[in-house]
PyMOL Python script that loads the backbone (N, CA, C, O; Angstrom):
from pymol import cmd

cmd.read_pdbstr("""\
ATOM      1  N   MET A   1     138.530  74.594   3.072  1.00  0.00           N
ATOM      2  CA  MET A   1     137.432  75.530   3.011  1.00  0.00           C
ATOM      3  C   MET A   1     136.115  74.770   3.024  1.00  0.00           C
ATOM      4  O   MET A   1     136.008  73.665   2.492  1.00  0.00           O
ATOM      5  N   GLU A   2     135.155  75.363   3.621  1.00  0.00           N
ATOM      6  CA  GLU A   2     133.810  74.802   3.676  1.00  0.00           C
ATOM      7  C   GLU A   2     133.019  75.237   2.450  1.00  0.00           C
ATOM      8  O   GLU A   2     133.306  76.277   1.857  1.00  0.00           O
ATOM      9  N   ALA A   3     132.035  74.450   2.078  1.00  0.00           N
ATOM     10  CA  ALA A   3     131.174  74.812   0.946  1.00  0.00           C
ATOM     11  C   ALA A   3     130.464  76.132   1.206  1.00  0.00           C
ATOM     12  O   ALA A   3     130.216  76.895   0.272  1.00  0.00           O
ATOM     13  N   SER A   4     130.140  76.407   2.448  1.00  0.00           N
ATOM     14  CA  SER A   4     129.429  77.649   2.782  1.00  0.00           C
ATOM     15  C   SER A   4     130.306  78.886   2.573  1.00  0.00           C
ATOM     16  O   SER A   4     129.789  80.000   2.494  1.00  0.00           O
ATOM     17  N   ASP A   5     131.625  78.701   2.483  1.00  0.00           N
ATOM     18  CA  ASP A   5     132.523  79.835   2.247  1.00  0.00           C
ATOM     19  C   ASP A   5     132.318  80.448   0.865  1.00  0.00           C
ATOM     20  O   ASP A   5     132.681  81.602   0.637  1.00  0.00           O
ATOM     21  N   TYR A   6     131.742  79.684  -0.050  1.00  0.00           N
ATOM     22  CA  TYR A   6     131.552  80.153  -1.421  1.00  0.00           C
ATOM     23  C   TYR A   6     130.170  80.742  -1.659  1.00  0.00           C
ATOM     24  O   TYR A   6     129.896  81.230  -2.756  1.00  0.00           O
ATOM     25  N   ALA A   7     129.297  80.711  -0.667  1.00  0.00           N
ATOM     26  CA  ALA A   7     127.909  81.136  -0.845  1.00  0.00           C
ATOM     27  C   ALA A   7     127.757  82.645  -0.695  1.00  0.00           C
ATOM     28  O   ALA A   7     128.372  83.265   0.172  1.00  0.00           O
ATOM     29  N   ILE A   8     126.920  83.224  -1.565  1.00  0.00           N
ATOM     30  CA  ILE A   8     126.539  84.626  -1.402  1.00  0.00           C
ATOM     31  C   ILE A   8     125.560  84.675  -0.249  1.00  0.00           C
ATOM     32  O   ILE A   8     124.580  83.931  -0.234  1.00  0.00           O
ATOM     33  N   LYS A   9     125.809  85.530   0.705  1.00  0.00           N
ATOM     34  CA  LYS A   9     124.926  85.640   1.861  1.00  0.00           C
ATOM     35  C   LYS A   9     124.170  86.957   1.779  1.00  0.00           C
ATOM     36  O   LYS A   9     124.751  88.015   1.534  1.00  0.00           O
ATOM     37  N   TYR A  10     122.873  86.870   1.987  1.00  0.00           N
ATOM     38  CA  TYR A  10     122.030  88.052   2.002  1.00  0.00           C
ATOM     39  C   TYR A  10     120.802  87.702   2.817  1.00  0.00           C
ATOM     40  O   TYR A  10     120.377  86.546   2.810  1.00  0.00           O
ATOM     41  N   PRO A  11     120.211  88.669   3.526  1.00  0.00           N
ATOM     42  CA  PRO A  11     119.083  88.339   4.410  1.00  0.00           C
ATOM     43  C   PRO A  11     117.799  87.936   3.684  1.00  0.00           C
ATOM     44  O   PRO A  11     116.843  87.506   4.330  1.00  0.00           O
ATOM     45  N   LEU A  12     117.757  88.065   2.372  1.00  0.00           N
ATOM     46  CA  LEU A  12     116.585  87.660   1.592  1.00  0.00           C
ATOM     47  C   LEU A  12     116.971  86.508   0.678  1.00  0.00           C
ATOM     48  O   LEU A  12     118.138  86.374   0.310  1.00  0.00           O
ATOM     49  N   ASP A  13     116.008  85.680   0.310  1.00  0.00           N
ATOM     50  CA  ASP A  13     116.289  84.590  -0.623  1.00  0.00           C
ATOM     51  C   ASP A  13     116.311  85.051  -2.072  1.00  0.00           C
ATOM     52  O   ASP A  13     116.917  84.397  -2.921  1.00  0.00           O
ATOM     53  N   ALA A  14     115.662  86.159  -2.360  1.00  0.00           N
ATOM     54  CA  ALA A  14     115.640  86.669  -3.731  1.00  0.00           C
ATOM     55  C   ALA A  14     115.891  88.172  -3.702  1.00  0.00           C
ATOM     56  O   ALA A  14     115.450  88.874  -2.792  1.00  0.00           O
ATOM     57  N   VAL A  15     116.605  88.650  -4.714  1.00  0.00           N
ATOM     58  CA  VAL A  15     116.908  90.081  -4.800  1.00  0.00           C
ATOM     59  C   VAL A  15     116.661  90.567  -6.217  1.00  0.00           C
ATOM     60  O   VAL A  15     116.677  89.791  -7.172  1.00  0.00           O
ATOM     61  N   HIS A  16     116.435  91.859  -6.331  1.00  0.00           N
ATOM     62  CA  HIS A  16     116.220  92.502  -7.625  1.00  0.00           C
ATOM     63  C   HIS A  16     117.514  92.441  -8.431  1.00  0.00           C
ATOM     64  O   HIS A  16     118.597  92.266  -7.875  1.00  0.00           O
ATOM     65  N   VAL A  17     117.389  92.586  -9.725  1.00  0.00           N
ATOM     66  CA  VAL A  17     118.523  92.486 -10.649  1.00  0.00           C
ATOM     67  C   VAL A  17     119.675  93.405 -10.245  1.00  0.00           C
ATOM     68  O   VAL A  17     120.833  92.990 -10.266  1.00  0.00           O
ATOM     69  N   GLU A  18     119.368  94.649  -9.878  1.00  0.00           N
ATOM     70  CA  GLU A  18     120.436  95.595  -9.517  1.00  0.00           C
ATOM     71  C   GLU A  18     121.222  95.115  -8.298  1.00  0.00           C
ATOM     72  O   GLU A  18     122.449  95.217  -8.266  1.00  0.00           O
ATOM     73  N   LYS A  19     120.515  94.594  -7.298  1.00  0.00           N
ATOM     74  CA  LYS A  19     121.189  94.133  -6.080  1.00  0.00           C
ATOM     75  C   LYS A  19     122.036  92.900  -6.379  1.00  0.00           C
ATOM     76  O   LYS A  19     123.152  92.778  -5.873  1.00  0.00           O
ATOM     77  N   PHE A  20     121.519  91.987  -7.194  1.00  0.00           N
ATOM     78  CA  PHE A  20     122.285  90.797  -7.540  1.00  0.00           C
ATOM     79  C   PHE A  20     123.554  91.184  -8.295  1.00  0.00           C
ATOM     80  O   PHE A  20     124.624  90.630  -8.044  1.00  0.00           O
ATOM     81  N   ALA A  21     123.434  92.131  -9.215  1.00  0.00           N
ATOM     82  CA  ALA A  21     124.608  92.606  -9.954  1.00  0.00           C
ATOM     83  C   ALA A  21     125.650  93.159  -8.989  1.00  0.00           C
ATOM     84  O   ALA A  21     126.844  92.900  -9.138  1.00  0.00           O
ATOM     85  N   GLU A  22     125.196  93.916  -8.010  1.00  0.00           N
ATOM     86  CA  GLU A  22     126.113  94.466  -6.998  1.00  0.00           C
ATOM     87  C   GLU A  22     126.776  93.341  -6.201  1.00  0.00           C
ATOM     88  O   GLU A  22     127.977  93.398  -5.937  1.00  0.00           O
ATOM     89  N   LEU A  23     126.007  92.322  -5.818  1.00  0.00           N
ATOM     90  CA  LEU A  23     126.538  91.222  -5.010  1.00  0.00           C
ATOM     91  C   LEU A  23     127.616  90.423  -5.736  1.00  0.00           C
ATOM     92  O   LEU A  23     128.574  89.966  -5.112  1.00  0.00           O
ATOM     93  N   ILE A  24     127.467  90.252  -7.054  1.00  0.00           N
ATOM     94  CA  ILE A  24     128.463  89.460  -7.787  1.00  0.00           C
ATOM     95  C   ILE A  24     129.485  90.320  -8.518  1.00  0.00           C
ATOM     96  O   ILE A  24     130.374  89.793  -9.186  1.00  0.00           O
ATOM     97  N   GLY A  25     129.367  91.636  -8.397  1.00  0.00           N
ATOM     98  CA  GLY A  25     130.349  92.535  -8.997  1.00  0.00           C
ATOM     99  C   GLY A  25     130.266  92.639 -10.508  1.00  0.00           C
ATOM    100  O   GLY A  25     131.286  92.783 -11.183  1.00  0.00           O
ATOM    101  N   LYS A  26     129.064  92.565 -11.036  1.00  0.00           N
ATOM    102  CA  LYS A  26     128.851  92.678 -12.481  1.00  0.00           C
ATOM    103  C   LYS A  26     127.942  93.869 -12.758  1.00  0.00           C
ATOM    104  O   LYS A  26     127.190  94.286 -11.877  1.00  0.00           O
ATOM    105  N   PRO A  27     127.998  94.420 -13.965  1.00  0.00           N
ATOM    106  CA  PRO A  27     127.052  95.491 -14.303  1.00  0.00           C
ATOM    107  C   PRO A  27     125.641  94.915 -14.455  1.00  0.00           C
ATOM    108  O   PRO A  27     125.463  93.739 -14.772  1.00  0.00           O
ATOM    109  N   LYS A  28     124.661  95.762 -14.225  1.00  0.00           N
ATOM    110  CA  LYS A  28     123.262  95.344 -14.341  1.00  0.00           C
ATOM    111  C   LYS A  28     122.985  94.770 -15.727  1.00  0.00           C
ATOM    112  O   LYS A  28     122.245  93.796 -15.860  1.00  0.00           O
ATOM    113  N   SER A  29     123.573  95.367 -16.750  1.00  0.00           N
ATOM    114  CA  SER A  29     123.346  94.896 -18.125  1.00  0.00           C
ATOM    115  C   SER A  29     123.822  93.452 -18.306  1.00  0.00           C
ATOM    116  O   SER A  29     123.195  92.681 -19.034  1.00  0.00           O
ATOM    117  N   ALA A  30     124.922  93.082 -17.652  1.00  0.00           N
ATOM    118  CA  ALA A  30     125.430  91.709 -17.752  1.00  0.00           C
ATOM    119  C   ALA A  30     124.458  90.728 -17.107  1.00  0.00           C
ATOM    120  O   ALA A  30     124.213  89.645 -17.639  1.00  0.00           O
ATOM    121  N   VAL A  31     123.907  91.112 -15.959  1.00  0.00           N
ATOM    122  CA  VAL A  31     122.944  90.249 -15.274  1.00  0.00           C
ATOM    123  C   VAL A  31     121.671  90.123 -16.110  1.00  0.00           C
ATOM    124  O   VAL A  31     121.098  89.037 -16.202  1.00  0.00           O
ATOM    125  N   GLU A  32     121.230  91.211 -16.713  1.00  0.00           N
ATOM    126  CA  GLU A  32     120.039  91.152 -17.569  1.00  0.00           C
ATOM    127  C   GLU A  32     120.269  90.228 -18.764  1.00  0.00           C
ATOM    128  O   GLU A  32     119.361  89.499 -19.166  1.00  0.00           O
ATOM    129  N   GLU A  33     121.475  90.252 -19.332  1.00  0.00           N
ATOM    130  CA  GLU A  33     121.800  89.342 -20.439  1.00  0.00           C
ATOM    131  C   GLU A  33     121.810  87.890 -19.957  1.00  0.00           C
ATOM    132  O   GLU A  33     121.361  86.996 -20.675  1.00  0.00           O
ATOM    133  N   MET A  34     122.318  87.653 -18.751  1.00  0.00           N
ATOM    134  CA  MET A  34     122.315  86.305 -18.189  1.00  0.00           C
ATOM    135  C   MET A  34     120.883  85.814 -17.988  1.00  0.00           C
ATOM    136  O   MET A  34     120.592  84.638 -18.204  1.00  0.00           O
ATOM    137  N   ILE A  35     120.000  86.705 -17.579  1.00  0.00           N
ATOM    138  CA  ILE A  35     118.592  86.340 -17.396  1.00  0.00           C
ATOM    139  C   ILE A  35     117.959  86.005 -18.742  1.00  0.00           C
ATOM    140  O   ILE A  35     117.246  85.008 -18.860  1.00  0.00           O
ATOM    141  N   LYS A  36     118.212  86.829 -19.756  1.00  0.00           N
ATOM    142  CA  LYS A  36     117.661  86.569 -21.095  1.00  0.00           C
ATOM    143  C   LYS A  36     118.138  85.224 -21.638  1.00  0.00           C
ATOM    144  O   LYS A  36     117.394  84.529 -22.329  1.00  0.00           O
ATOM    145  N   ALA A  37     119.381  84.862 -21.323  1.00  0.00           N
ATOM    146  CA  ALA A  37     119.954  83.597 -21.788  1.00  0.00           C
ATOM    147  C   ALA A  37     119.584  82.433 -20.865  1.00  0.00           C
ATOM    148  O   ALA A  37     120.057  81.312 -21.053  1.00  0.00           O
ATOM    149  N   ARG A  38     118.747  82.702 -19.881  1.00  0.00           N
ATOM    150  CA  ARG A  38     118.280  81.693 -18.907  1.00  0.00           C
ATOM    151  C   ARG A  38     119.429  81.056 -18.138  1.00  0.00           C
ATOM    152  O   ARG A  38     119.436  79.847 -17.907  1.00  0.00           O
ATOM    153  N   LYS A  39     120.389  81.866 -17.747  1.00  0.00           N
ATOM    154  CA  LYS A  39     121.546  81.390 -16.993  1.00  0.00           C
ATOM    155  C   LYS A  39     121.411  81.644 -15.502  1.00  0.00           C
ATOM    156  O   LYS A  39     122.310  81.302 -14.733  1.00  0.00           O
ATOM    157  N   LEU A  40     120.303  82.238 -15.085  1.00  0.00           N
ATOM    158  CA  LEU A  40     120.083  82.532 -13.670  1.00  0.00           C
ATOM    159  C   LEU A  40     118.694  82.060 -13.249  1.00  0.00           C
ATOM    160  O   LEU A  40     117.752  82.087 -14.041  1.00  0.00           O
ATOM    161  N   PRO A  41     118.578  81.624 -11.978  1.00  0.00           N
ATOM    162  CA  PRO A  41     117.257  81.239 -11.464  1.00  0.00           C
ATOM    163  C   PRO A  41     116.448  82.488 -11.124  1.00  0.00           C
ATOM    164  O   PRO A  41     116.770  83.210 -10.181  1.00  0.00           O
ATOM    165  N   VAL A  42     115.413  82.729 -11.890  1.00  0.00           N
ATOM    166  CA  VAL A  42     114.656  83.972 -11.761  1.00  0.00           C
ATOM    167  C   VAL A  42     113.218  83.694 -11.340  1.00  0.00           C
ATOM    168  O   VAL A  42     112.591  82.727 -11.771  1.00  0.00           O
ATOM    169  N   ILE A  43     112.728  84.570 -10.492  1.00  0.00           N
ATOM    170  CA  ILE A  43     111.323  84.580 -10.098  1.00  0.00           C
ATOM    171  C   ILE A  43     110.742  85.857 -10.676  1.00  0.00           C
ATOM    172  O   ILE A  43     111.291  86.941 -10.475  1.00  0.00           O
ATOM    173  N   GLU A  44     109.640  85.734 -11.388  1.00  0.00           N
ATOM    174  CA  GLU A  44     109.009  86.932 -11.936  1.00  0.00           C
ATOM    175  C   GLU A  44     107.812  87.281 -11.063  1.00  0.00           C
ATOM    176  O   GLU A  44     106.869  86.500 -10.933  1.00  0.00           O
ATOM    177  N   LEU A  45     107.867  88.461 -10.470  1.00  0.00           N
ATOM    178  CA  LEU A  45     106.779  88.933  -9.619  1.00  0.00           C
ATOM    179  C   LEU A  45     105.833  89.767 -10.471  1.00  0.00           C
ATOM    180  O   LEU A  45     106.254  90.681 -11.181  1.00  0.00           O
ATOM    181  N   ARG A  46     104.549  89.438 -10.389  1.00  0.00           N
ATOM    182  CA  ARG A  46     103.538  90.159 -11.167  1.00  0.00           C
ATOM    183  C   ARG A  46     102.443  90.659 -10.243  1.00  0.00           C
ATOM    184  O   ARG A  46     102.156  90.056  -9.209  1.00  0.00           O
ATOM    185  N   ASP A  47     101.854  91.740 -10.623  1.00  0.00           N
ATOM    186  CA  ASP A  47     100.719  92.307  -9.901  1.00  0.00           C
ATOM    187  C   ASP A  47      99.507  91.409 -10.169  1.00  0.00           C
ATOM    188  O   ASP A  47      99.071  91.302 -11.315  1.00  0.00           O
ATOM    189  N   PRO A  48      98.953  90.760  -9.133  1.00  0.00           N
ATOM    190  CA  PRO A  48      97.825  89.850  -9.359  1.00  0.00           C
ATOM    191  C   PRO A  48      96.569  90.554  -9.877  1.00  0.00           C
ATOM    192  O   PRO A  48      95.675  89.908 -10.423  1.00  0.00           O
ATOM    193  N   THR A  49      96.502  91.862  -9.707  1.00  0.00           N
ATOM    194  CA  THR A  49      95.339  92.586 -10.219  1.00  0.00           C
ATOM    195  C   THR A  49      95.479  92.913 -11.699  1.00  0.00           C
ATOM    196  O   THR A  49      94.541  93.411 -12.322  1.00  0.00           O
ATOM    197  N   LYS A  50      96.663  92.630 -12.265  1.00  0.00           N
ATOM    198  CA  LYS A  50      96.909  92.887 -13.692  1.00  0.00           C
ATOM    199  C   LYS A  50      97.478  91.619 -14.341  1.00  0.00           C
ATOM    200  O   LYS A  50      98.652  91.588 -14.709  1.00  0.00           O
ATOM    201  N   PRO A  51      96.659  90.585 -14.483  1.00  0.00           N
ATOM    202  CA  PRO A  51      97.169  89.307 -15.004  1.00  0.00           C
ATOM    203  C   PRO A  51      97.665  89.371 -16.445  1.00  0.00           C
ATOM    204  O   PRO A  51      98.446  88.514 -16.859  1.00  0.00           O
ATOM    205  N   ASN A  52      97.236  90.348 -17.206  1.00  0.00           N
ATOM    206  CA  ASN A  52      97.667  90.461 -18.605  1.00  0.00           C
ATOM    207  C   ASN A  52      98.816  91.440 -18.798  1.00  0.00           C
ATOM    208  O   ASN A  52      99.131  91.821 -19.925  1.00  0.00           O
ATOM    209  N   ALA A  53      99.431  91.839 -17.711  1.00  0.00           N
ATOM    210  CA  ALA A  53     100.561  92.770 -17.816  1.00  0.00           C
ATOM    211  C   ALA A  53     101.664  92.131 -18.659  1.00  0.00           C
ATOM    212  O   ALA A  53     101.891  90.923 -18.587  1.00  0.00           O
ATOM    213  N   ARG A  54     102.338  92.945 -19.448  1.00  0.00           N
ATOM    214  CA  ARG A  54     103.368  92.455 -20.369  1.00  0.00           C
ATOM    215  C   ARG A  54     104.540  91.804 -19.634  1.00  0.00           C
ATOM    216  O   ARG A  54     105.029  90.755 -20.053  1.00  0.00           O
ATOM    217  N   ALA A  55     104.984  92.412 -18.560  1.00  0.00           N
ATOM    218  CA  ALA A  55     106.138  91.868 -17.836  1.00  0.00           C
ATOM    219  C   ALA A  55     106.034  92.211 -16.363  1.00  0.00           C
ATOM    220  O   ALA A  55     105.439  93.214 -15.971  1.00  0.00           O
ATOM    221  N   GLY A  56     106.628  91.353 -15.570  1.00  0.00           N
ATOM    222  CA  GLY A  56     106.677  91.598 -14.141  1.00  0.00           C
ATOM    223  C   GLY A  56     108.078  92.014 -13.732  1.00  0.00           C
ATOM    224  O   GLY A  56     108.942  92.279 -14.568  1.00  0.00           O
ATOM    225  N   GLU A  57     108.274  92.061 -12.452  1.00  0.00           N
ATOM    226  CA  GLU A  57     109.583  92.412 -11.907  1.00  0.00           C
ATOM    227  C   GLU A  57     110.379  91.120 -11.722  1.00  0.00           C
ATOM    228  O   GLU A  57     109.862  90.151 -11.166  1.00  0.00           O
ATOM    229  N   ARG A  58     111.616  91.098 -12.176  1.00  0.00           N
ATOM    230  CA  ARG A  58     112.438  89.885 -12.078  1.00  0.00           C
ATOM    231  C   ARG A  58     113.351  89.951 -10.864  1.00  0.00           C
ATOM    232  O   ARG A  58     114.033  90.948 -10.627  1.00  0.00           O
ATOM    233  N   TRP A  59     113.345  88.867 -10.106  1.00  0.00           N
ATOM    234  CA  TRP A  59     114.220  88.738  -8.946  1.00  0.00           C
ATOM    235  C   TRP A  59     115.022  87.449  -9.097  1.00  0.00           C
ATOM    236  O   TRP A  59     114.505  86.444  -9.586  1.00  0.00           O
ATOM    237  N   VAL A  60     116.283  87.480  -8.678  1.00  0.00           N
ATOM    238  CA  VAL A  60     117.148  86.305  -8.756  1.00  0.00           C
ATOM    239  C   VAL A  60     117.053  85.553  -7.432  1.00  0.00           C
ATOM    240  O   VAL A  60     117.178  86.142  -6.358  1.00  0.00           O
ATOM    241  N   TYR A  61     116.828  84.238  -7.527  1.00  0.00           N
ATOM    242  CA  TYR A  61     116.687  83.370  -6.353  1.00  0.00           C
ATOM    243  C   TYR A  61     118.080  82.901  -5.910  1.00  0.00           C
ATOM    244  O   TYR A  61     118.668  82.012  -6.526  1.00  0.00           O
ATOM    245  N   ILE A  62     118.590  83.497  -4.857  1.00  0.00           N
ATOM    246  CA  ILE A  62     119.974  83.286  -4.407  1.00  0.00           C
ATOM    247  C   ILE A  62     120.267  81.850  -3.952  1.00  0.00           C
ATOM    248  O   ILE A  62     121.316  81.325  -4.326  1.00  0.00           O
ATOM    249  N   PRO A  63     119.401  81.177  -3.164  1.00  0.00           N
ATOM    250  CA  PRO A  63     119.747  79.809  -2.746  1.00  0.00           C
ATOM    251  C   PRO A  63     119.993  78.853  -3.921  1.00  0.00           C
ATOM    252  O   PRO A  63     120.898  78.022  -3.854  1.00  0.00           O
ATOM    253  N   GLU A  64     119.213  78.960  -4.979  1.00  0.00           N
ATOM    254  CA  GLU A  64     119.417  78.088  -6.140  1.00  0.00           C
ATOM    255  C   GLU A  64     120.695  78.472  -6.887  1.00  0.00           C
ATOM    256  O   GLU A  64     121.407  77.598  -7.382  1.00  0.00           O
ATOM    257  N   PHE A  65     120.987  79.757  -6.971  1.00  0.00           N
ATOM    258  CA  PHE A  65     122.235  80.201  -7.589  1.00  0.00           C
ATOM    259  C   PHE A  65     123.425  79.631  -6.813  1.00  0.00           C
ATOM    260  O   PHE A  65     124.363  79.106  -7.413  1.00  0.00           O
ATOM    261  N   ASN A  66     123.387  79.734  -5.481  1.00  0.00           N
ATOM    262  CA  ASN A  66     124.474  79.206  -4.651  1.00  0.00           C
ATOM    263  C   ASN A  66     124.620  77.696  -4.820  1.00  0.00           C
ATOM    264  O   ASN A  66     125.738  77.188  -4.904  1.00  0.00           O
ATOM    265  N   ARG A  67     123.498  76.976  -4.870  1.00  0.00           N
ATOM    266  CA  ARG A  67     123.549  75.523  -5.025  1.00  0.00           C
ATOM    267  C   ARG A  67     124.218  75.152  -6.356  1.00  0.00           C
ATOM    268  O   ARG A  67     125.059  74.254  -6.404  1.00  0.00           O
ATOM    269  N   ALA A  68     123.842  75.840  -7.422  1.00  0.00           N
ATOM    270  CA  ALA A  68     124.399  75.536  -8.740  1.00  0.00           C
ATOM    271  C   ALA A  68     125.888  75.879  -8.819  1.00  0.00           C
ATOM    272  O   ALA A  68     126.665  75.132  -9.415  1.00  0.00           O
ATOM    273  N   VAL A  69     126.283  76.988  -8.231  1.00  0.00           N
ATOM    274  CA  VAL A  69     127.705  77.368  -8.223  1.00  0.00           C
ATOM    275  C   VAL A  69     128.512  76.336  -7.443  1.00  0.00           C
ATOM    276  O   VAL A  69     129.584  75.918  -7.880  1.00  0.00           O
ATOM    277  N   ARG A  70     127.996  75.931  -6.297  1.00  0.00           N
ATOM    278  CA  ARG A  70     128.677  74.929  -5.470  1.00  0.00           C
ATOM    279  C   ARG A  70     128.802  73.610  -6.241  1.00  0.00           C
ATOM    280  O   ARG A  70     129.863  72.986  -6.245  1.00  0.00           O
ATOM    281  N   GLU A  71     127.718  73.194  -6.888  1.00  0.00           N
ATOM    282  CA  GLU A  71     127.738  71.949  -7.662  1.00  0.00           C
ATOM    283  C   GLU A  71     128.736  72.041  -8.815  1.00  0.00           C
ATOM    284  O   GLU A  71     129.495  71.102  -9.052  1.00  0.00           O
ATOM    285  N   ALA A  72     128.739  73.154  -9.526  1.00  0.00           N
ATOM    286  CA  ALA A  72     129.679  73.335 -10.637  1.00  0.00           C
ATOM    287  C   ALA A  72     131.120  73.285 -10.137  1.00  0.00           C
ATOM    288  O   ALA A  72     131.984  72.687 -10.779  1.00  0.00           O
ATOM    289  N   TYR A  73     131.372  73.907  -9.002  1.00  0.00           N
ATOM    290  CA  TYR A  73     132.725  73.931  -8.448  1.00  0.00           C
ATOM    291  C   TYR A  73     133.186  72.524  -8.061  1.00  0.00           C
ATOM    292  O   TYR A  73     134.286  72.107  -8.424  1.00  0.00           O
ATOM    293  N   TYR A  74     132.353  71.804  -7.332  1.00  0.00           N
ATOM    294  CA  TYR A  74     132.759  70.491  -6.839  1.00  0.00           C
ATOM    295  C   TYR A  74     132.725  69.401  -7.906  1.00  0.00           C
ATOM    296  O   TYR A  74     133.299  68.333  -7.697  1.00  0.00           O
ATOM    297  N   ASN A  75     132.072  69.638  -9.038  1.00  0.00           N
ATOM    298  CA  ASN A  75     132.050  68.653 -10.119  1.00  0.00           C
ATOM    299  C   ASN A  75     133.225  68.805 -11.080  1.00  0.00           C
ATOM    300  O   ASN A  75     133.378  68.006 -12.004  1.00  0.00           O
ATOM    301  N   ARG A  76     134.049  69.817 -10.871  1.00  0.00           N
ATOM    302  CA  ARG A  76     135.243  69.981 -11.702  1.00  0.00           C
ATOM    303  C   ARG A  76     136.256  68.904 -11.327  1.00  0.00           C
ATOM    304  O   ARG A  76     136.237  68.421 -10.195  1.00  0.00           O
ATOM    305  N   PRO A  77     137.138  68.516 -12.242  1.00  0.00           N
ATOM    306  CA  PRO A  77     138.201  67.574 -11.883  1.00  0.00           C
ATOM    307  C   PRO A  77     139.047  68.166 -10.745  1.00  0.00           C
ATOM    308  O   PRO A  77     139.300  69.370 -10.711  1.00  0.00           O
ATOM    309  N   VAL A  78     139.474  67.317  -9.831  1.00  0.00           N
ATOM    310  CA  VAL A  78     140.215  67.765  -8.649  1.00  0.00           C
ATOM    311  C   VAL A  78     141.439  68.587  -9.033  1.00  0.00           C
ATOM    312  O   VAL A  78     141.735  69.590  -8.383  1.00  0.00           O
ATOM    313  N   GLU A  79     142.152  68.180 -10.076  1.00  0.00           N
ATOM    314  CA  GLU A  79     143.365  68.917 -10.458  1.00  0.00           C
ATOM    315  C   GLU A  79     143.040  70.334 -10.929  1.00  0.00           C
ATOM    316  O   GLU A  79     143.863  71.235 -10.770  1.00  0.00           O
ATOM    317  N   GLN A  80     141.866  70.547 -11.501  1.00  0.00           N
ATOM    318  CA  GLN A  80     141.451  71.903 -11.876  1.00  0.00           C
ATOM    319  C   GLN A  80     140.910  72.656 -10.670  1.00  0.00           C
ATOM    320  O   GLN A  80     141.241  73.821 -10.449  1.00  0.00           O
ATOM    321  N   ARG A  81     140.075  71.976  -9.893  1.00  0.00           N
ATOM    322  CA  ARG A  81     139.427  72.622  -8.755  1.00  0.00           C
ATOM    323  C   ARG A  81     140.448  73.108  -7.725  1.00  0.00           C
ATOM    324  O   ARG A  81     140.293  74.188  -7.154  1.00  0.00           O
ATOM    325  N   ASP A  82     141.477  72.318  -7.493  1.00  0.00           N
ATOM    326  CA  ASP A  82     142.438  72.653  -6.441  1.00  0.00           C
ATOM    327  C   ASP A  82     143.729  73.274  -6.965  1.00  0.00           C
ATOM    328  O   ASP A  82     144.669  73.466  -6.195  1.00  0.00           O
ATOM    329  N   ALA A  83     143.797  73.591  -8.257  1.00  0.00           N
ATOM    330  CA  ALA A  83     145.017  74.161  -8.835  1.00  0.00           C
ATOM    331  C   ALA A  83     145.412  75.470  -8.162  1.00  0.00           C
ATOM    332  O   ALA A  83     146.602  75.748  -8.012  1.00  0.00           O
ATOM    333  N   TRP A  84     144.454  76.263  -7.763  1.00  0.00           N
ATOM    334  CA  TRP A  84     144.758  77.552  -7.136  1.00  0.00           C
ATOM    335  C   TRP A  84     145.504  77.373  -5.819  1.00  0.00           C
ATOM    336  O   TRP A  84     146.216  78.279  -5.387  1.00  0.00           O
ATOM    337  N   LEU A  85     145.351  76.214  -5.176  1.00  0.00           N
ATOM    338  CA  LEU A  85     146.049  75.969  -3.908  1.00  0.00           C
ATOM    339  C   LEU A  85     147.562  75.884  -4.109  1.00  0.00           C
ATOM    340  O   LEU A  85     148.328  76.203  -3.200  1.00  0.00           O
ATOM    341  N   LEU A  86     147.993  75.455  -5.295  1.00  0.00           N
ATOM    342  CA  LEU A  86     149.428  75.377  -5.578  1.00  0.00           C
ATOM    343  C   LEU A  86     150.078  76.752  -5.512  1.00  0.00           C
ATOM    344  O   LEU A  86     151.223  76.883  -5.080  1.00  0.00           O
ATOM    345  N   TRP A  87     149.348  77.773  -5.938  1.00  0.00           N
ATOM    346  CA  TRP A  87     149.875  79.139  -5.902  1.00  0.00           C
ATOM    347  C   TRP A  87     150.071  79.619  -4.472  1.00  0.00           C
ATOM    348  O   TRP A  87     150.867  80.521  -4.211  1.00  0.00           O
ATOM    349  N   MET A  88     149.343  79.011  -3.557  1.00  0.00           N
ATOM    350  CA  MET A  88     149.451  79.404  -2.148  1.00  0.00           C
ATOM    351  C   MET A  88     150.419  78.502  -1.390  1.00  0.00           C
ATOM    352  O   MET A  88     150.635  78.680  -0.191  1.00  0.00           O
ATOM    353  N   GLY A  89     151.001  77.533  -2.094  1.00  0.00           N
ATOM    354  CA  GLY A  89     151.947  76.630  -1.456  1.00  0.00           C
ATOM    355  C   GLY A  89     151.278  75.551  -0.630  1.00  0.00           C
ATOM    356  O   GLY A  89     151.908  74.969   0.254  1.00  0.00           O
ATOM    357  N   LEU A  90     150.019  75.274  -0.898  1.00  0.00           N
ATOM    358  CA  LEU A  90     149.299  74.240  -0.136  1.00  0.00           C
ATOM    359  C   LEU A  90     149.188  72.952  -0.912  1.00  0.00           C
ATOM    360  O   LEU A  90     148.614  71.981  -0.419  1.00  0.00           O
TER     361      LEU A  90
END
""", "prot")
cmd.dss("prot")
cmd.show_as("cartoon", "prot")
cmd.util.cbc("prot")
cmd.orient("prot")
C-alpha cells in the first residue's frame, strides 16, 4: 500500500468541525473534545472587523492531520504495523 492510500482526500485543505467529523466517522462532539484537548491541527477563522470577538470559527487543517497520521503509522514497530496483514494471509 502507498502512503497516500491512508490520506483523507477532500477538495479543501481545511474543513469545518462537522465536515471533519463526517470524514472520520466520529460525532461532532468527539471532534470538539479532540480540539479542546489540542489533538487536532486547527485554524481559527475570525472576523477581522471584530478583533475582540470571544471566539472564531474552528476549521481542521487536513494536510497536517494526514501527515501526523502517516507519521504515527510508519513510526510503529513493524510487527505491530503489519500485524493486520497476517489476517489476510500476506
